[in-house]
C-alpha positions as CSV (number, residue, x, y, z in Angstrom):
1,M,0.0,0.0,0.0
2,S,2.9,2.3,0.5
3,Q,3.7,2.0,-3.2
4,V,0.1,2.7,-4.1
5,C,-0.3,5.7,-1.8
6,T,2.7,7.5,-3.3
7,Q,0.7,7.7,-6.6
8,I,-2.3,9.6,-5.2
9,S,-2.7,12.8,-3.3
10,V,-4.4,12.6,0.1
11,V,-8.0,13.8,0.6
12,S,-8.5,16.0,3.6
13,F,-11.5,15.9,6.0
14,G,-10.7,18.7,8.5
15,N,-7.5,17.7,10.2
16,L,-7.7,14.1,8.9
17,H,-5.7,13.4,5.7
18,L,-6.3,10.1,4.0
19,A,-5.2,8.3,0.9
20,D,-6.8,4.9,1.6
21,L,-9.0,2.9,4.0
22,E,-8.1,-0.7,4.5
23,Y,-9.7,-3.6,6.4
24,A,-8.5,-7.2,5.7
25,T,-9.0,-7.5,1.9
26,D,-11.3,-4.6,1.5
27,T,-9.6,-1.4,0.3
28,I,-10.9,2.1,-0.6
29,L,-8.6,4.5,-2.4
30,L,-9.3,8.2,-2.2
31,S,-8.3,10.8,-4.6
32,N,-9.2,14.2,-6.0
33,D,-7.6,13.4,-9.4
34,I,-9.0,10.7,-11.7
35,E,-5.7,10.2,-13.5
36,K,-3.8,9.8,-10.2
37,L,-6.4,7.4,-9.0
38,K,-6.1,5.3,-12.3
39,A,-2.3,5.2,-11.8
40,A,-2.8,4.1,-8.1
41,I,-5.1,1.3,-9.1
42,S,-2.6,0.1,-11.7
43,V,0.1,0.1,-9.1
44,Y,-2.3,-1.7,-6.7
45,D,-2.9,-4.4,-9.3
46,R,0.8,-4.8,-10.1
47,E,1.9,-4.9,-6.4
48,S,-0.9,-7.4,-5.6
49,H,0.3,-9.8,-8.3
50,K,3.8,-9.7,-6.8
51,L,2.3,-11.0,-3.5
52,G,0.3,-13.7,-5.3
53,L,-3.0,-11.7,-4.9
54,K,-5.5,-10.8,-7.6
55,V,-7.8,-7.8,-7.8
56,S,-11.4,-8.8,-8.1
57,W,-12.3,-6.6,-11.0
58,A,-16.0,-7.7,-10.9
59,K,-16.2,-6.2,-7.4
60,T,-14.0,-3.2,-8.0
61,K,-16.2,0.0,-8.4
62,L,-15.6,3.7,-8.4
63,T,-17.8,6.3,-6.7
64,H,-17.7,10.0,-7.6
65,V,-18.4,12.2,-4.6
66,G,-19.2,15.8,-5.2
67,E,-20.7,18.0,-7.9
68,G,-20.8,17.3,-11.6
69,L,-21.3,14.2,-13.7
70,D,-19.5,10.9,-13.1
71,P,-16.4,10.5,-15.3
72,P,-16.6,7.7,-17.8
73,S,-15.6,4.2,-16.8
74,L,-11.9,3.6,-16.5
75,N,-10.0,0.9,-18.4
76,I,-7.2,-0.3,-16.1
77,N,-4.9,-3.0,-17.5
78,G,-7.6,-4.2,-19.8
79,N,-10.3,-4.3,-17.0
80,V,-13.3,-1.9,-17.1
81,V,-14.1,-0.3,-13.8
82,E,-17.4,1.5,-13.7
83,F,-18.8,4.4,-11.6
84,V,-21.7,3.5,-9.3
85,D,-23.9,5.6,-7.0
86,S,-23.3,3.4,-4.0
87,V,-21.1,0.6,-2.8
88,V,-21.2,-1.9,0.2
89,Y,-18.1,-1.5,2.2
90,L,-17.6,-3.6,5.4
91,G,-21.3,-4.5,5.4
92,S,-22.7,-1.0,5.1
93,T,-24.0,0.9,2.0
94,V,-22.0,4.0,1.3
95,T,-23.5,6.4,-1.2
96,N,-21.9,9.1,-3.3
97,N,-24.0,11.8,-1.7
98,G,-23.9,10.6,1.9
99,D,-27.6,9.6,1.9
100,L,-28.4,7.0,4.6
101,K,-31.8,6.0,3.2
102,P,-30.4,3.1,1.1
103,E,-28.5,1.7,4.1
104,I,-31.5,2.0,6.3
105,E,-33.8,0.3,3.8
106,R,-31.2,-2.4,3.3
107,R,-30.9,-3.0,7.1
108,H,-34.7,-3.1,7.4
109,T,-35.0,-5.6,4.5
110,L,-32.2,-7.8,6.0
111,S,-33.9,-7.8,9.4
112,S,-37.3,-8.5,8.0
113,N,-35.8,-11.5,6.1
114,V,-34.3,-12.8,9.4
115,M,-37.7,-12.4,11.1
116,Q,-39.4,-14.3,8.2
117,V,-36.9,-17.2,8.2
118,L,-37.4,-17.7,12.0
119,R,-41.2,-17.4,11.8
120,K,-42.1,-21.1,11.6
121,P,-39.2,-22.8,13.3
122,L,-39.1,-20.3,16.3
123,W,-41.6,-17.5,16.7
124,R,-44.7,-19.8,16.2
125,Q,-43.4,-22.5,18.5
126,Q,-45.4,-22.5,21.8
127,S,-42.8,-24.9,23.4
128,I,-40.1,-22.2,23.3
129,S,-40.1,-19.6,26.1
130,H,-40.5,-15.9,25.5
131,T,-37.1,-15.4,27.2
132,T,-35.4,-17.6,24.7
133,K,-37.2,-16.0,21.8
134,M,-36.2,-12.6,23.0
135,R,-32.6,-13.6,23.3
136,I,-32.6,-14.9,19.7
137,Y,-34.4,-11.7,18.6
138,N,-31.7,-9.6,20.2
139,A,-28.9,-11.7,18.7
140,A,-30.2,-12.5,15.3
141,V,-32.6,-9.7,14.3
142,L,-31.6,-6.6,16.2
143,S,-27.9,-7.1,15.5
144,V,-28.7,-7.1,11.8
145,L,-31.0,-4.1,12.0
146,L,-28.6,-2.0,14.1
147,Y,-25.3,-2.9,12.4
148,G,-23.4,0.3,11.7
149,T,-26.0,2.6,13.3
150,E,-23.3,4.2,15.4
151,T,-22.3,6.2,12.3
152,W,-25.9,7.3,11.5
153,L,-27.3,10.7,12.3
154,L,-30.4,9.7,14.4
155,T,-33.3,11.8,13.2
156,G,-36.9,11.7,14.5
157,T,-38.0,9.9,11.3
158,L,-35.2,7.3,11.6
159,S,-36.0,6.8,15.3
160,S,-39.6,6.3,14.5
161,R,-38.8,3.8,11.7
162,L,-36.6,1.8,14.1
163,D,-39.2,1.8,16.8
164,S,-42.0,0.7,14.5
165,F,-39.9,-2.2,13.2
166,G,-39.2,-3.3,16.7
167,S,-42.9,-3.0,17.7
168,R,-44.0,-5.1,14.7
169,A,-41.3,-7.7,15.3
170,L,-42.2,-8.0,19.0
171,R,-45.9,-8.3,18.3
172,S,-45.1,-11.1,15.8
173,I,-42.9,-12.9,18.2
174,L,-45.4,-12.7,21.0
175,G,-48.3,-13.6,18.7
176,I,-50.2,-10.3,19.3
177,H,-52.3,-9.4,16.2
């Protein structure tokens, strides 16, 4: 990454100056200059190969943050990398305009799916105690719903949506119609 970061200028957020974000095999490269970004991705690809690693070009996406139209897709070492409005990074949706609505909707859908999957085998079973059901709800449903919420700006609307999901889920678990 040190070779890659020499190719791009850092992006500043107040006193914070970043060129990249890394976690395990997930990497974000930040740049104010598309040509420098293209060069950095080429270096990233080359340096990865030296270590026996390969860039997953199918998963590699670009997001343009700011005003103006997205630049055209980039061709990097024969691989086309397209611009998208949002990406999922470390399990959370990141949009090009900072909008949380897609992530909130995604979390709501994922949690609803967990509720549905557990409906017959767990929620409808009279032989399973409410205490056990609540423990599973907290571990399996709430953890999915609330993943990453520490980075959300909690508004009245968002708080209301989270509360209403919780109320519906609890009524379903307790068999209250």
